[in-house]
C-alpha positions in Angstrom: 97.6 24.5 -44.9 94.1 24.7 -46.4 94.5 28.3 -47.5 98.0 27.7 -48.9 96.6 24.9 -51.1 93.6 27.0 -52.1 95.8 30.0 -53.0 98.2 27.8 -55.0 95.3 26.3 -56.8 93.9 29.7 -57.8 97.3 30.9 -58.9 97.9 27.8 -61.0 94.5 28.2 -62.6 95.3 31.8 -63.5 98.6 30.6 -64.9 96.9 27.8 -66.9 94.5 30.4 -68.4 97.5 32.4 -69.5 99.0 29.3 -71.1 95.8 28.6 -73.0 95.8 32.3 -74.1 99.3 32.1 -75.6 98.4 28.8 -77.4 100.4 26.4 -75.3 97.6 23.9 -74.9 99.6 21.1 -73.4 101.3 23.3 -70.8 98.0 24.9 -70.0 96.4 21.5 -69.5 99.2 20.4 -67.2 98.9 23.6 -65.0 95.1 23.2 -65.0 95.4 19.6 -63.8 97.8 20.7 -61.0 95.3 23.5 -60.1 92.5 21.1 -59.8 94.6 18.8 -57.6 95.5 21.6 -55.2 91.9 22.8 -55.0 90.6 19.3 -54.4 93.1 18.8 -51.5 92.2 22.3 -50.2 88.5 21.4 -50.0 89.1 18.1 -48.3 91.0 19.7 -45.4 88.9 21.5 -42.8 89.8 24.3 -40.4 90.1 23.2 -36.8 87.9 26.0 -35.5 85.1 25.5 -38.1 85.2 21.7 -37.8 84.5 21.7 -34.0 81.4 23.8 -34.2 80.2 22.3 -37.4 80.9 18.7 -36.3 78.7 19.1 -33.3 75.8 20.5 -35.3 76.4 17.9 -38.0 76.5 15.1 -35.5 73.3 16.2 -34.0 71.5 16.4 -37.3 73.1 13.1 -38.5 72.0 11.4 -35.3 68.4 12.6 -35.6 68.3 11.5 -39.2 69.7 8.1 -38.2 67.2 7.8 -35.4 64.4 8.6 -37.8 65.7 6.1 -40.3 66.1 3.4 -37.5 62.6 4.3 -36.2 61.1 3.8 -39.7 63.0 0.6 -40.3 61.9 -0.8 -37.0 58.3 -0.1 -37.8 58.6 -1.6 -41.2 60.2 -4.8 -39.8 57.5 -5.1 -37.2 54.8 -4.6 -39.8 56.4 -7.3 -42.0 56.7 -9.7 -39.1 53.0 -9.3 -38.1 51.7 -9.5 -41.7 53.8 -12.6 -42.4 51.8 -14.4 -39.7 48.4 -13.1 -40.8 48.0 -16.0 -43.3 48.9 -13.7 -46.2 50.3 -16.1 -48.7 50.5 -18.9 -46.2 48.8 -22.3 -46.6 49.2 -23.3 -42.9 48.1 -21.0 -40.2 50.8 -20.0 -37.6 51.1 -22.0 -34.4 51.2 -20.3 -31.0 54.8 -21.4 -30.6 55.8 -19.8 -34.0 54.0 -16.6 -33.0 55.8 -16.5 -29.6 59.2 -17.2 -31.1 58.8 -14.4 -33.7 57.5 -12.0 -31.1 60.5 -12.7 -28.9 63.0 -12.1 -31.7 61.2 -9.0 -32.8 61.1 -7.6 -29.2 64.9 -8.2 -28.8 65.4 -6.2 -32.0 62.9 -3.4 -31.0 64.6 -3.0 -27.6 67.6 -1.4 -29.4 65.4 0.8 -31.6 64.1 4.3 -30.8 60.4 3.4 -30.6 57.7 5.1 -28.4 55.8 3.2 -25.8 52.6 3.6 -27.8 54.1 2.0 -30.9 55.4 -0.9 -28.9 51.9 -1.4 -27.4 50.4 -1.4 -30.9 52.8 -4.1 -32.0 52.1 -6.1 -28.9 48.3 -5.7 -29.5 48.8 -7.1 -33.1 50.5 -10.1 -31.7 47.7 -10.6 -29.1 45.2 -10.5 -31.9 47.2 -13.1 -33.8 47.3 -15.4 -30.8 43.6 -15.0 -30.2 42.8 -15.8 -33.8 45.1 -18.8 -33.7 43.4 -20.1 -30.5 39.9 -19.7 -32.1 41.1 -21.5 -35.2 42.6 -24.4 -33.2 39.4 -24.6 -31.2 37.3 -24.8 -34.4 39.6 -27.5 -35.7 39.2 -29.4 -32.5 35.4 -29.2 -32.7 35.5 -30.4 -36.3 37.7 -33.4 -35.4 35.4 -34.3 -32.4 32.3 -34.2 -34.6 33.9 -36.5 -37.1 34.6 -39.1 -34.4 
């Protein structure tokens, strides 16, 4: 079917060129439009033999590019989550509960993403650093409150 449409498109293109040559512009334009239509349909259809081997290689390359994209997106989201809690642009420091909730939601998301164990450990270390800093800040605030009393 594909080759029939392709052959018909080429033949119609040749015939359209002949019509333009004998100064029948409107007929040549009509034949050229038909030719383009046949050629477009011929390129949309794929041969069964070619599509099986090509689809496997394309699906592997597509899946690897999708995995790379998902990997990069997961790292970006994790970085945004951690930086949002680092008091950048915040007036109130994060509470331990807020850190725990965000880490839980982020871990649920990262479970479905293609991340290495080392990358997951780095993200967990960042959350641990945030928790420790929050504890120190809360301890300092408690000391200041006790000294005022």
